[in-house]
Steps between C-alpha positions, in 0.01 A plus 500: 500500500703416805605778733802485733377380835204296370450185709313175484475205735435128492411286797499129580444277800786251504382150408677169489552540131708821566750346742859455412499132587266443201797585280702199632542223244693264735531461881847647471364830367350573847330833449314631808122516532476882475394742226726449195719774364375415151137560613590829663663616172195389310277707731731800450477451122121484524495829689717665236291358213186648666671831517570485133151417378428869433799519262386209274324525174266231364704183419786597731616361825795560731768241564767481765853562379715529807459433875749593774345431842596389843280263707589585857232331719305175509118488483309183613195345340164680557652856527402781263777651283458823313737615221521863391653634181581872467586644159826690514576569126624351178828355390473523125195304410485321841267613775675500840328418827607494864336189644442383857310230685366494851320265739352582836844490653644765274703512175609159354652616170603800301669584165469623143303358206497604133223425254447547129197552285457238223237400245352174634469344154861581411624361833316175460602457132867554599478256785365226271756566231792506751405166654327321219198465728130526429 
């Protein structure tokens, strides 16, 4: 059971694969070689998912539903980034987290993230049916 105020963290050291310029598909895309917003959001999601582990039954997992964050500072390759998720309550069936990310220079991002608990088998079956995939 989650309790208001429960927290969890996730940490990474920024690698070349986590830089925004990796997202560029053409020279005109011109993303900078700093920690990508999408990777920061993923780290925030990981922290929230870790916080939710205690609320899951066998065969369940948590999935991200909404993300509303600001990425306010750039982080270069080789620097450690830590995301923290703090459980603040529920919105219907959704679990609501305040999320933040920091590097050694201070806060780089902050926002809100909501997650839902789903049955893994049902989720995967629905994904295959929806897309006609395997």
